[in-house]
C-alpha positions in Angstrom: -0.1 0.2 -0.1 0.9 3.6 -0.7 1.9 6.2 1.7 1.9 5.5 5.5 -0.1 5.4 8.4 1.2 8.7 10.2 -1.2 10.8 7.8 -3.9 9.4 9.9 -1.9 10.1 13.2 -2.8 6.9 14.7 -2.6 6.5 18.4 -0.1 3.6 18.3 0.5 3.8 22.1 -3.1 2.1 22.5 -1.7 -0.9 21.2 1.3 -3.3 22.1 3.2 -5.7 19.7 2.1 -9.4 19.9 -1.7 -8.6 20.4 -4.6 -9.8 18.9 -6.4 -6.6 17.7 -9.9 -6.7 16.0 -11.0 -3.9 13.9 -14.6 -3.4 13.9 -15.4 -2.7 10.3 -19.0 -1.3 9.1 -17.6 -0.6 5.6 -18.1 3.3 6.3 -14.9 5.4 5.7 -14.0 5.8 9.2 -13.4 1.6 9.8 -12.2 1.1 6.3 -9.5 4.1 7.2 -8.6 2.1 10.5 -8.1 -0.9 9.0 -5.8 0.3 6.1 -4.0 2.3 8.6 -3.1 -0.6 10.9 -2.0 -2.7 8.2 0.3 0.1 6.7 1.2 0.3 10.7 2.0 -3.6 10.6 4.1 -3.4 7.2 7.9 -2.7 7.4 8.7 0.2 5.1 11.4 3.4 4.5 8.6 5.0 6.6 7.7 2.9 8.8 10.7 1.1 10.5 9.0 0.0 13.6 6.1 -2.1 12.6 3.6 -2.2 14.9 3.5 -6.4 15.2 -0.1 -6.9 16.1 -2.1 -9.9 14.8 -5.2 -8.0 13.1 -8.5 -9.4 12.4 -11.7 -7.8 11.5 -15.6 -8.0 12.6 -18.4 -6.9 10.7 -22.1 -6.5 12.6 -25.3 -6.8 10.1 -27.8 -5.2 12.4 -30.9 -6.5 10.6 -31.7 -3.2 9.4 -31.5 -1.0 5.7 -32.5 -4.4 3.9 -30.3 -4.9 0.8 -28.1 -1.9 1.7 -27.1 -3.4 4.9 -26.5 -6.4 2.9 -24.3 -4.5 0.5 -22.1 -3.0 3.2 -21.5 -7.1 4.2 -20.9 -8.3 0.9 -18.3 -4.8 0.7 -16.6 -5.4 3.9 -16.4 -9.6 2.7 -14.4 -8.1 -0.4 -12.3 -5.8 1.2 -10.8 -7.9 3.8 -10.7 -10.8 1.4 -8.3 -8.3 -0.7 -6.0 -7.2 2.0 -5.6 -10.5 3.6 -7.6 -10.1 6.8 -9.4 -12.9 8.4 -13.5 -11.8 9.1 -15.8 -12.6 11.4 -19.6 -11.0 10.7 -22.0 -11.3 12.9 -25.9 -11.0 12.4 -28.3 -9.6 15.4 -32.0 -8.6 15.5 -32.1 -4.9 16.1 -36.0 -4.4 16.2 -36.4 -7.6 18.5 -34.0 -6.1 21.1 -35.8 -2.5 20.7 -39.0 -4.1 21.6 -37.8 -6.1 24.3 -35.9 -3.4 25.5 -37.6 -0.3 25.1 -34.2 1.2 24.0 -34.1 3.7 21.1 -33.0 2.1 18.0 -29.4 3.5 17.9 -28.6 2.7 21.4 -30.4 -0.9 20.8 -27.7 -1.2 18.0 -24.6 -0.3 19.9 -25.7 -2.4 22.7 -26.1 -5.5 20.0 -22.9 -4.7 18.5 -20.7 -4.3 21.8 -22.6 -7.4 22.7 -20.9 -9.6 19.8 -17.4 -7.6 20.1 -17.1 -8.8 23.3 -17.4 -12.2 22.9 -14.1 -12.3 20.3 -11.1 -14.2 21.3 -8.7 -11.0 20.9 -6.8 -9.0 23.5 -7.8 -5.6 21.7 -11.4 -4.5 19.5 -10.2 -1.0 17.9 -13.4 1.0 16.7 -13.0 4.1 14.1 -14.4 7.3 16.4 -12.8 10.1 15.1 -12.1 13.8 16.7 -15.5 14.6 15.0 -17.1 12.1 16.6 -15.9 12.8 20.1 -17.2 16.6 19.4 -20.8 15.4 18.5 -21.1 13.2 21.5 -19.5 16.2 24.0 -22.1 18.5 21.8 -25.0 16.0 22.6 -24.2 15.4 26.1 -23.8 19.4 26.9 -27.1 19.7 25.4 -28.8 16.9 27.9 -27.1 18.6 30.8 -24.9 15.6 31.6 -22.5 15.1 34.5 -18.6 15.5 33.9 -18.6 11.8 33.1 -21.0 12.2 30.0 -18.9 15.4 29.2 -15.7 13.1 29.0 -17.1 11.9 25.8 -15.4 9.0 23.8 -12.7 7.4 25.6 -9.3 6.4 23.9 -9.5 3.1 26.0 -12.1 1.2 27.9 -11.1 -1.7 29.8 -13.6 -4.1 31.7 -12.7 -6.4 34.2 -11.5 -9.9 32.3 -14.1 -12.6 32.1 -13.5 -16.2 33.1 -11.2 -17.7 30.6 -13.2 -20.9 28.8 -11.9 -23.6 26.5 -11.7 -22.7 22.7 -14.7 -24.0 20.2 -12.4 -26.5 18.8 -12.2 -28.0 22.7 -8.5 -28.0 22.2 -5.6 -25.9 23.5 -5.0 -23.3 26.6 -8.1 -21.5 28.2 -8.7 -17.9 26.3 -9.7 -14.6 27.6 -12.5 -13.0 25.4 -11.7 -9.0 24.8 -12.4 -6.5 27.5 -10.4 -4.0 26.0 -11.9 -1.4 23.0 -9.3 1.2 21.7 -10.4 4.3 19.4 -6.7 4.9 17.6 -8.6 7.7 15.3 -9.9 10.1 18.2 -7.3 12.6 17.1 -8.4 12.5 13.5 -10.8 14.6 11.8 -13.2 12.9 9.6 -12.0 14.7 6.5 -8.4 13.6 6.8 -9.5 10.1 6.9 -11.3 10.5 3.9 -8.3 12.0 2.3 -6.3 9.5 3.2 -9.1 6.6 1.7 -8.7 9.1 -1.6 -5.0 8.8 -1.9 -5.0 5.3 -1.1 -7.8 5.1 -4.1 -10.4 3.2 -1.5 -13.4 3.3 -1.7 -16.2 3.1 1.0 -20.1 2.7 1.9 -22.4 5.7 2.6 -25.2 4.6 5.0 -28.0 6.8 3.8 -29.4 6.5 7.4 -26.4 9.2 8.2 -28.1 11.6 6.2 -31.8 11.5 8.3 -31.9 14.7 10.4 -34.7 13.1 12.4 -32.2 11.3 14.8 -30.4 13.8 17.1 -26.8 12.6 16.3 -27.1 13.5 12.4 -28.9 16.7 13.5 -26.1 18.0 15.4 -23.6 16.7 12.8 -25.4 18.6 10.5 -27.1 21.3 11.3 -25.6 22.3 15.3 -21.8 21.4 14.5 -21.8 23.8 11.5 -23.3 26.5 12.7 -21.1 26.3 15.8 -17.9 26.0 13.4 -18.8 29.9 11.7 -18.2 31.2 15.8 -15.4 29.0 16.0 -13.5 27.3 13.3 -11.5 25.0 16.0 -14.8 23.9 18.1 -14.1 20.5 17.3 -10.8 20.5 18.7 -12.1 22.8 21.4 -14.6 20.0 22.8 -12.3 17.1 22.2 -10.1 18.9 24.7 -12.8 19.7 26.8 -13.6 15.8 27.1 -9.9 15.2 28.0 -10.2 17.4 30.9 -13.4 16.2 32.0 -11.9 12.7 32.0 -8.9 13.3 34.2 -11.0 15.5 36.5 -13.4 12.5 36.8 -10.7 10.5 37.6 -9.2 12.2 40.3 -12.6 12.5 41.9 -13.3 8.6 41.4 -10.2 8.7 43.3 -11.2 10.8 45.9 -14.6 9.4 46.2 -12.4 5.9 46.9 -11.1 7.4 49.8 -14.2 9.7 51.3 -16.7 7.3 50.8 -15.7 5.0 54.1 -15.6 7.7 56.1 -19.2 9.1 55.3 -21.4 5.9 54.4 -23.3 4.6 56.7 -24.9 0.8 56.3 -28.4 0.7 57.1 -30.7 2.6 59.7 -29.4 3.6 63.6 -31.1 1.8 66.2 -31.9 2.8 69.6 -28.7 2.4 72.1 -26.3 3.0 69.3 -25.4 1.0 66.4 -26.7 0.4 62.9 -29.3 -2.1 61.4 -28.9 -3.6 58.2 -31.7 -5.8 56.5 -30.2 -9.3 55.3 -33.0 -9.6 52.4 -31.7 -10.4 49.2 -31.8 -7.5 46.6 -31.9 -4.5 49.4 -29.8 -2.3 50.5 -29.8 1.1 52.6 -27.2 4.0 53.6 -27.3 7.0 54.8 -25.0 10.3 55.0 -25.2 12.4 58.0 -26.6 16.2 56.7 -23.6 17.7 59.1 -21.0 16.0 57.3 -22.3 16.9 53.7 -23.0 20.6 55.0 -19.1 20.8 55.6 -18.3 19.4 52.4 -17.4 21.5 49.4 -20.4 21.8 47.0 -18.7 20.0 44.5 -18.1 16.5 46.6 -21.3 16.9 48.1 -22.8 16.4 45.0 -20.9 13.6 44.1 -20.9 11.8 47.5 -25.0 11.8 47.2 -24.9 10.7 44.0 -22.8 7.8 44.9 -25.0 6.9 47.8 -27.8 6.5 45.5 -25.8 4.5 43.4 -25.1 2.1 46.2 -28.5 1.5 46.1 -28.5 0.6 42.5 -30.3 4.5 41.3 -28.4 6.7 38.9 -29.0 10.5 40.1 -30.4 13.1 37.5 -28.6 16.8 38.1 -31.9 17.6 38.8 -32.5 14.6 41.1 -29.3 15.5 42.7 -30.5 19.3 43.7 -33.9 18.0 45.2 -32.1 15.5 47.4 -29.6 18.2 48.6 -32.6 20.7 48.9 -34.4 17.7 51.1 -30.9 18.4 53.1 -31.5 21.8 53.6 -28.1 22.3 51.5 -29.8 23.2 48.0 -29.6 26.1 45.8 -33.5 27.3 45.9 -34.1 27.5 42.3 -36.4 25.5 40.0 -38.1 22.4 41.2 -35.7 21.7 43.9 -37.1 25.1 45.4 -40.3 22.6 45.9 -38.5 20.2 48.4 -39.5 20.4 51.9 -36.3 20.1 54.0 -38.3 18.9 57.2 -37.6 15.8 59.4 -39.8 13.1 58.3 -40.0 14.2 54.3 -39.1 11.9 51.6 -38.4 11.8 47.6 -39.2 9.3 45.2 -36.7 9.3 42.5 -36.3 7.1 39.0 -35.5 3.8 39.0 -37.0 2.9 42.7 -34.5 5.0 44.7 -36.2 6.3 48.0 -34.5 9.0 50.2 -35.7 10.3 53.7 -34.8 13.0 55.8 -34.7 12.2 59.5 -33.3 15.3 62.3 -29.6 13.6 61.2 -29.4 11.7 58.3 -30.4 11.7 54.4 -31.6 7.7 54.3 -31.3 6.4 50.5 -32.7 2.8 49.6 -34.5 1.1 46.4 -38.1 -0.3 46.2 -39.0 -3.0 43.7 
């Protein structure tokens, strides 16, 4: 292949020599460029004196949508992988059935099924073709929805999950293997325009998904309407949003470490009993935690919000920004604005929040538990 992969500014540090790396290839420009870029990075040349040294494969997920167009995408990926000599695995999933069963949006259902399929691969890492443009669009969508810091962090360059249990390969022979628990995004610093220029310079075509033009979908509306408008205010807005995401991820990493230190000191199990001590339920599936209001009041506001959210999370719930404000108002610590201003801070007052989370105020504590 002509040229070299440095044109794509691949994040080579996300991968290590000798690893088995599977590229998720949809047939679109981003994933096709990632596959070709990694192939070039793997090949010694005058321009590439230190080959990456990974064992490449590819995977394609047919979502059971878009009929003949999706079939054409699959055929394209099969032909591409055969031509460049990369082994391919194809998954077929039923997105419509998943959507109906789980009540998810179409995009969410397709994404969940896609990653479920990829997680089962017997490789060290799965590489996806997310670009800087994808990052900017994701961060903007999170901002519009009022996300917390972890949401504003957008797409992480690498996601590592706890290893799955080892299992014997389907052949029944050989050493047990672990399924993939690492997802990497080597193109996250590369603009979509650079990806397409890279492919054109190699004479490589790609597939266009017609649904990417459907502005009834939120992401497409952000991509085709909002982002072009923002670029008129700031031509570097994509890079700015990408930097914001990186900062947010660093901030979140700090706060997670801080919470690990603070929570054991302030999160109390069960409910207080006469004579001292606390009563903890032993019923399966039940959990109750409490935080002393005086300790919450002494905390900086940023830590206070996170402790409240962590208490709810310990009961299996996730609080929105509005719900967090209501809980703090229940403790007499919230900002007296919006719906939180209507929350009573009297002892005995209670909140019923999404996901079955309940919060009750006593004279001294906020008590969290979950029903259902």
